[in-house]
Chimera marker file (.cmm) of the C-alpha trace (Angstrom):
<marker_set name="trace">
<marker id="1" x="-3.568" y="191.940" z="84.143" r="1" g="1" b="0" radius="0.5"/>
<marker id="2" x="-3.116" y="193.569" z="80.777" r="1" g="1" b="0" radius="0.5"/>
<marker id="3" x="-2.999" y="197.094" z="79.484" r="1" g="1" b="0" radius="0.5"/>
<marker id="4" x="-3.616" y="197.685" z="75.787" r="1" g="1" b="0" radius="0.5"/>
<marker id="5" x="-0.861" y="200.302" z="75.572" r="1" g="1" b="0" radius="0.5"/>
<marker id="6" x="1.678" y="197.926" z="77.119" r="1" g="1" b="0" radius="0.5"/>
<marker id="7" x="0.637" y="195.181" z="74.700" r="1" g="1" b="0" radius="0.5"/>
<marker id="8" x="1.091" y="197.567" z="71.773" r="1" g="1" b="0" radius="0.5"/>
<marker id="9" x="4.509" y="198.574" z="73.094" r="1" g="1" b="0" radius="0.5"/>
<marker id="10" x="5.545" y="194.919" z="73.414" r="1" g="1" b="0" radius="0.5"/>
<marker id="11" x="4.358" y="194.193" z="69.874" r="1" g="1" b="0" radius="0.5"/>
<marker id="12" x="6.061" y="197.269" z="68.448" r="1" g="1" b="0" radius="0.5"/>
<marker id="13" x="9.323" y="196.219" z="70.105" r="1" g="1" b="0" radius="0.5"/>
<marker id="14" x="9.112" y="192.555" z="69.094" r="1" g="1" b="0" radius="0.5"/>
<marker id="15" x="7.535" y="192.540" z="65.643" r="1" g="1" b="0" radius="0.5"/>
<marker id="16" x="8.562" y="193.991" z="62.316" r="1" g="1" b="0" radius="0.5"/>
<marker id="17" x="6.864" y="197.242" z="61.354" r="1" g="1" b="0" radius="0.5"/>
<marker id="18" x="4.793" y="195.352" z="58.785" r="1" g="1" b="0" radius="0.5"/>
<marker id="19" x="3.609" y="192.737" z="61.305" r="1" g="1" b="0" radius="0.5"/>
<marker id="20" x="2.877" y="195.390" z="63.940" r="1" g="1" b="0" radius="0.5"/>
<marker id="21" x="0.751" y="197.445" z="61.550" r="1" g="1" b="0" radius="0.5"/>
<marker id="22" x="-0.981" y="194.268" z="60.380" r="1" g="1" b="0" radius="0.5"/>
<marker id="23" x="-1.852" y="193.425" z="64.003" r="1" g="1" b="0" radius="0.5"/>
<marker id="24" x="-3.337" y="196.892" z="64.556" r="1" g="1" b="0" radius="0.5"/>
<marker id="25" x="-5.492" y="196.525" z="61.436" r="1" g="1" b="0" radius="0.5"/>
<marker id="26" x="-6.663" y="193.049" z="62.443" r="1" g="1" b="0" radius="0.5"/>
<marker id="27" x="-7.532" y="194.362" z="65.913" r="1" g="1" b="0" radius="0.5"/>
<marker id="28" x="-9.620" y="197.170" z="64.415" r="1" g="1" b="0" radius="0.5"/>
<marker id="29" x="-11.472" y="194.777" z="62.117" r="1" g="1" b="0" radius="0.5"/>
<marker id="30" x="-12.058" y="192.270" z="64.920" r="1" g="1" b="0" radius="0.5"/>
<marker id="31" x="-13.578" y="195.039" z="67.030" r="1" g="1" b="0" radius="0.5"/>
<marker id="32" x="-15.891" y="196.101" z="64.169" r="1" g="1" b="0" radius="0.5"/>
<marker id="33" x="-17.041" y="192.514" z="63.660" r="1" g="1" b="0" radius="0.5"/>
<marker id="34" x="-17.666" y="192.046" z="67.372" r="1" g="1" b="0" radius="0.5"/>
<marker id="35" x="-19.754" y="195.214" z="67.519" r="1" g="1" b="0" radius="0.5"/>
<marker id="36" x="-21.711" y="194.113" z="64.464" r="1" g="1" b="0" radius="0.5"/>
<marker id="37" x="-22.471" y="190.704" z="65.972" r="1" g="1" b="0" radius="0.5"/>
<marker id="38" x="-23.070" y="191.938" z="69.517" r="1" g="1" b="0" radius="0.5"/>
<marker id="39" x="-19.952" y="190.367" z="71.008" r="1" g="1" b="0" radius="0.5"/>
<marker id="40" x="-17.366" y="191.732" z="73.428" r="1" g="1" b="0" radius="0.5"/>
<marker id="41" x="-15.523" y="194.289" z="71.294" r="1" g="1" b="0" radius="0.5"/>
<marker id="42" x="-12.647" y="194.774" z="73.753" r="1" g="1" b="0" radius="0.5"/>
<marker id="43" x="-11.877" y="191.055" z="73.812" r="1" g="1" b="0" radius="0.5"/>
<marker id="44" x="-12.104" y="190.929" z="70.041" r="1" g="1" b="0" radius="0.5"/>
<marker id="45" x="-9.759" y="193.892" z="69.720" r="1" g="1" b="0" radius="0.5"/>
<marker id="46" x="-7.194" y="192.317" z="72.038" r="1" g="1" b="0" radius="0.5"/>
<marker id="47" x="-7.445" y="188.941" z="70.292" r="1" g="1" b="0" radius="0.5"/>
<marker id="48" x="-6.825" y="190.652" z="66.960" r="1" g="1" b="0" radius="0.5"/>
<marker id="49" x="-3.961" y="192.625" z="68.421" r="1" g="1" b="0" radius="0.5"/>
<marker id="50" x="-2.087" y="189.603" z="69.786" r="1" g="1" b="0" radius="0.5"/>
<marker id="51" x="-3.000" y="187.035" z="67.121" r="1" g="1" b="0" radius="0.5"/>
<marker id="52" x="0.514" y="187.165" z="65.614" r="1" g="1" b="0" radius="0.5"/>
<marker id="53" x="2.478" y="187.806" z="68.808" r="1" g="1" b="0" radius="0.5"/>
<marker id="54" x="4.714" y="184.784" z="68.090" r="1" g="1" b="0" radius="0.5"/>
<marker id="55" x="4.642" y="184.949" z="64.276" r="1" g="1" b="0" radius="0.5"/>
<marker id="56" x="8.203" y="186.183" z="63.929" r="1" g="1" b="0" radius="0.5"/>
<marker id="57" x="9.842" y="184.126" z="66.673" r="1" g="1" b="0" radius="0.5"/>
<marker id="58" x="13.116" y="182.485" z="65.747" r="1" g="1" b="0" radius="0.5"/>
<marker id="59" x="13.444" y="178.701" z="65.702" r="1" g="1" b="0" radius="0.5"/>
<marker id="60" x="15.362" y="178.993" z="68.972" r="1" g="1" b="0" radius="0.5"/>
<marker id="61" x="12.608" y="181.006" z="70.631" r="1" g="1" b="0" radius="0.5"/>
<marker id="62" x="9.949" y="178.610" z="69.313" r="1" g="1" b="0" radius="0.5"/>
<marker id="63" x="11.897" y="175.704" z="70.789" r="1" g="1" b="0" radius="0.5"/>
<marker id="64" x="12.116" y="177.483" z="74.142" r="1" g="1" b="0" radius="0.5"/>
<marker id="65" x="8.335" y="177.875" z="74.360" r="1" g="1" b="0" radius="0.5"/>
<marker id="66" x="7.647" y="174.362" z="73.064" r="1" g="1" b="0" radius="0.5"/>
<marker id="67" x="9.896" y="172.879" z="75.754" r="1" g="1" b="0" radius="0.5"/>
<marker id="68" x="8.684" y="175.194" z="78.512" r="1" g="1" b="0" radius="0.5"/>
<marker id="69" x="5.024" y="174.269" z="77.975" r="1" g="1" b="0" radius="0.5"/>
<marker id="70" x="5.592" y="170.733" z="76.719" r="1" g="1" b="0" radius="0.5"/>
<marker id="71" x="3.821" y="171.497" z="73.453" r="1" g="1" b="0" radius="0.5"/>
<marker id="72" x="3.796" y="168.474" z="71.210" r="1" g="1" b="0" radius="0.5"/>
<marker id="73" x="1.799" y="166.559" z="68.659" r="1" g="1" b="0" radius="0.5"/>
<marker id="74" x="1.684" y="165.942" z="64.940" r="1" g="1" b="0" radius="0.5"/>
<marker id="75" x="1.401" y="169.653" z="64.224" r="1" g="1" b="0" radius="0.5"/>
<marker id="76" x="4.979" y="170.172" z="65.350" r="1" g="1" b="0" radius="0.5"/>
<marker id="77" x="6.257" y="167.503" z="62.967" r="1" g="1" b="0" radius="0.5"/>
<marker id="78" x="4.442" y="168.972" z="59.964" r="1" g="1" b="0" radius="0.5"/>
<marker id="79" x="6.170" y="170.600" z="57.015" r="1" g="1" b="0" radius="0.5"/>
<marker id="80" x="3.847" y="173.537" z="57.679" r="1" g="1" b="0" radius="0.5"/>
<marker id="81" x="5.320" y="173.928" z="61.168" r="1" g="1" b="0" radius="0.5"/>
<marker id="82" x="6.544" y="177.502" z="60.718" r="1" g="1" b="0" radius="0.5"/>
<marker id="83" x="3.229" y="178.636" z="59.260" r="1" g="1" b="0" radius="0.5"/>
<marker id="84" x="1.014" y="177.394" z="62.075" r="1" g="1" b="0" radius="0.5"/>
<marker id="85" x="3.114" y="176.992" z="65.210" r="1" g="1" b="0" radius="0.5"/>
<marker id="86" x="2.892" y="180.682" z="66.058" r="1" g="1" b="0" radius="0.5"/>
<marker id="87" x="-0.776" y="180.287" z="67.024" r="1" g="1" b="0" radius="0.5"/>
<marker id="88" x="-0.048" y="177.571" z="69.578" r="1" g="1" b="0" radius="0.5"/>
<marker id="89" x="2.994" y="179.320" z="70.975" r="1" g="1" b="0" radius="0.5"/>
<marker id="90" x="1.234" y="182.684" z="70.917" r="1" g="1" b="0" radius="0.5"/>
<marker id="91" x="-1.541" y="181.352" z="73.114" r="1" g="1" b="0" radius="0.5"/>
<marker id="92" x="0.899" y="180.406" z="75.871" r="1" g="1" b="0" radius="0.5"/>
<marker id="93" x="2.878" y="183.617" z="75.451" r="1" g="1" b="0" radius="0.5"/>
<marker id="94" x="-0.156" y="185.823" z="76.033" r="1" g="1" b="0" radius="0.5"/>
<marker id="95" x="-1.211" y="183.704" z="79.000" r="1" g="1" b="0" radius="0.5"/>
<marker id="96" x="2.213" y="184.103" z="80.573" r="1" g="1" b="0" radius="0.5"/>
<marker id="97" x="2.835" y="187.755" z="79.741" r="1" g="1" b="0" radius="0.5"/>
<marker id="98" x="-0.671" y="189.095" z="80.317" r="1" g="1" b="0" radius="0.5"/>
<marker id="99" x="-2.460" y="186.453" z="82.384" r="1" g="1" b="0" radius="0.5"/>
<marker id="100" x="-5.103" y="185.988" z="79.682" r="1" g="1" b="0" radius="0.5"/>
<marker id="101" x="-7.533" y="183.202" z="80.327" r="1" g="1" b="0" radius="0.5"/>
<marker id="102" x="-10.311" y="183.580" z="77.791" r="1" g="1" b="0" radius="0.5"/>
<marker id="103" x="-9.257" y="185.855" z="74.926" r="1" g="1" b="0" radius="0.5"/>
<link id1="1" id2="2" r="1" g="1" b="0" radius="0.2"/>
<link id1="2" id2="3" r="1" g="1" b="0" radius="0.2"/>
<link id1="3" id2="4" r="1" g="1" b="0" radius="0.2"/>
<link id1="4" id2="5" r="1" g="1" b="0" radius="0.2"/>
<link id1="5" id2="6" r="1" g="1" b="0" radius="0.2"/>
<link id1="6" id2="7" r="1" g="1" b="0" radius="0.2"/>
<link id1="7" id2="8" r="1" g="1" b="0" radius="0.2"/>
<link id1="8" id2="9" r="1" g="1" b="0" radius="0.2"/>
<link id1="9" id2="10" r="1" g="1" b="0" radius="0.2"/>
<link id1="10" id2="11" r="1" g="1" b="0" radius="0.2"/>
<link id1="11" id2="12" r="1" g="1" b="0" radius="0.2"/>
<link id1="12" id2="13" r="1" g="1" b="0" radius="0.2"/>
<link id1="13" id2="14" r="1" g="1" b="0" radius="0.2"/>
<link id1="14" id2="15" r="1" g="1" b="0" radius="0.2"/>
<link id1="15" id2="16" r="1" g="1" b="0" radius="0.2"/>
<link id1="16" id2="17" r="1" g="1" b="0" radius="0.2"/>
<link id1="17" id2="18" r="1" g="1" b="0" radius="0.2"/>
<link id1="18" id2="19" r="1" g="1" b="0" radius="0.2"/>
<link id1="19" id2="20" r="1" g="1" b="0" radius="0.2"/>
<link id1="20" id2="21" r="1" g="1" b="0" radius="0.2"/>
<link id1="21" id2="22" r="1" g="1" b="0" radius="0.2"/>
<link id1="22" id2="23" r="1" g="1" b="0" radius="0.2"/>
<link id1="23" id2="24" r="1" g="1" b="0" radius="0.2"/>
<link id1="24" id2="25" r="1" g="1" b="0" radius="0.2"/>
<link id1="25" id2="26" r="1" g="1" b="0" radius="0.2"/>
<link id1="26" id2="27" r="1" g="1" b="0" radius="0.2"/>
<link id1="27" id2="28" r="1" g="1" b="0" radius="0.2"/>
<link id1="28" id2="29" r="1" g="1" b="0" radius="0.2"/>
<link id1="29" id2="30" r="1" g="1" b="0" radius="0.2"/>
<link id1="30" id2="31" r="1" g="1" b="0" radius="0.2"/>
<link id1="31" id2="32" r="1" g="1" b="0" radius="0.2"/>
<link id1="32" id2="33" r="1" g="1" b="0" radius="0.2"/>
<link id1="33" id2="34" r="1" g="1" b="0" radius="0.2"/>
<link id1="34" id2="35" r="1" g="1" b="0" radius="0.2"/>
<link id1="35" id2="36" r="1" g="1" b="0" radius="0.2"/>
<link id1="36" id2="37" r="1" g="1" b="0" radius="0.2"/>
<link id1="37" id2="38" r="1" g="1" b="0" radius="0.2"/>
<link id1="38" id2="39" r="1" g="1" b="0" radius="0.2"/>
<link id1="39" id2="40" r="1" g="1" b="0" radius="0.2"/>
<link id1="40" id2="41" r="1" g="1" b="0" radius="0.2"/>
<link id1="41" id2="42" r="1" g="1" b="0" radius="0.2"/>
<link id1="42" id2="43" r="1" g="1" b="0" radius="0.2"/>
<link id1="43" id2="44" r="1" g="1" b="0" radius="0.2"/>
<link id1="44" id2="45" r="1" g="1" b="0" radius="0.2"/>
<link id1="45" id2="46" r="1" g="1" b="0" radius="0.2"/>
<link id1="46" id2="47" r="1" g="1" b="0" radius="0.2"/>
<link id1="47" id2="48" r="1" g="1" b="0" radius="0.2"/>
<link id1="48" id2="49" r="1" g="1" b="0" radius="0.2"/>
<link id1="49" id2="50" r="1" g="1" b="0" radius="0.2"/>
<link id1="50" id2="51" r="1" g="1" b="0" radius="0.2"/>
<link id1="51" id2="52" r="1" g="1" b="0" radius="0.2"/>
<link id1="52" id2="53" r="1" g="1" b="0" radius="0.2"/>
<link id1="53" id2="54" r="1" g="1" b="0" radius="0.2"/>
<link id1="54" id2="55" r="1" g="1" b="0" radius="0.2"/>
<link id1="55" id2="56" r="1" g="1" b="0" radius="0.2"/>
<link id1="56" id2="57" r="1" g="1" b="0" radius="0.2"/>
<link id1="57" id2="58" r="1" g="1" b="0" radius="0.2"/>
<link id1="58" id2="59" r="1" g="1" b="0" radius="0.2"/>
<link id1="59" id2="60" r="1" g="1" b="0" radius="0.2"/>
<link id1="60" id2="61" r="1" g="1" b="0" radius="0.2"/>
<link id1="61" id2="62" r="1" g="1" b="0" radius="0.2"/>
<link id1="62" id2="63" r="1" g="1" b="0" radius="0.2"/>
<link id1="63" id2="64" r="1" g="1" b="0" radius="0.2"/>
<link id1="64" id2="65" r="1" g="1" b="0" radius="0.2"/>
<link id1="65" id2="66" r="1" g="1" b="0" radius="0.2"/>
<link id1="66" id2="67" r="1" g="1" b="0" radius="0.2"/>
<link id1="67" id2="68" r="1" g="1" b="0" radius="0.2"/>
<link id1="68" id2="69" r="1" g="1" b="0" radius="0.2"/>
<link id1="69" id2="70" r="1" g="1" b="0" radius="0.2"/>
<link id1="70" id2="71" r="1" g="1" b="0" radius="0.2"/>
<link id1="71" id2="72" r="1" g="1" b="0" radius="0.2"/>
<link id1="72" id2="73" r="1" g="1" b="0" radius="0.2"/>
<link id1="73" id2="74" r="1" g="1" b="0" radius="0.2"/>
<link id1="74" id2="75" r="1" g="1" b="0" radius="0.2"/>
<link id1="75" id2="76" r="1" g="1" b="0" radius="0.2"/>
<link id1="76" id2="77" r="1" g="1" b="0" radius="0.2"/>
<link id1="77" id2="78" r="1" g="1" b="0" radius="0.2"/>
<link id1="78" id2="79" r="1" g="1" b="0" radius="0.2"/>
<link id1="79" id2="80" r="1" g="1" b="0" radius="0.2"/>
<link id1="80" id2="81" r="1" g="1" b="0" radius="0.2"/>
<link id1="81" id2="82" r="1" g="1" b="0" radius="0.2"/>
<link id1="82" id2="83" r="1" g="1" b="0" radius="0.2"/>
<link id1="83" id2="84" r="1" g="1" b="0" radius="0.2"/>
<link id1="84" id2="85" r="1" g="1" b="0" radius="0.2"/>
<link id1="85" id2="86" r="1" g="1" b="0" radius="0.2"/>
<link id1="86" id2="87" r="1" g="1" b="0" radius="0.2"/>
<link id1="87" id2="88" r="1" g="1" b="0" radius="0.2"/>
<link id1="88" id2="89" r="1" g="1" b="0" radius="0.2"/>
<link id1="89" id2="90" r="1" g="1" b="0" radius="0.2"/>
<link id1="90" id2="91" r="1" g="1" b="0" radius="0.2"/>
<link id1="91" id2="92" r="1" g="1" b="0" radius="0.2"/>
<link id1="92" id2="93" r="1" g="1" b="0" radius="0.2"/>
<link id1="93" id2="94" r="1" g="1" b="0" radius="0.2"/>
<link id1="94" id2="95" r="1" g="1" b="0" radius="0.2"/>
<link id1="95" id2="96" r="1" g="1" b="0" radius="0.2"/>
<link id1="96" id2="97" r="1" g="1" b="0" radius="0.2"/>
<link id1="97" id2="98" r="1" g="1" b="0" radius="0.2"/>
<link id1="98" id2="99" r="1" g="1" b="0" radius="0.2"/>
<link id1="99" id2="100" r="1" g="1" b="0" radius="0.2"/>
<link id1="100" id2="101" r="1" g="1" b="0" radius="0.2"/>
<link id1="101" id2="102" r="1" g="1" b="0" radius="0.2"/>
<link id1="102" id2="103" r="1" g="1" b="0" radius="0.2"/>
</marker_set>
């Protein structure tokens, strides 16, 4: 199970200050949009909070997650690899760390 404060602490410890603050702002905006459209604002907030959880992973850390979860496909061979891989890796990271299933 997750705790928003523990997620924030993890992000603060593992992201640059810029990326951490960006994640907080995205979470706030996601919550506002969810409230406006009548959606689950807590889920939206958490999704915004963790959306870049793997954005600053090193190549070595990316490789670890790719191998661990057997992530593959054309995306990983793309020249845009570094710009988009964090979303795929981030989804498995939040599942493993926080047991997310539908955020």
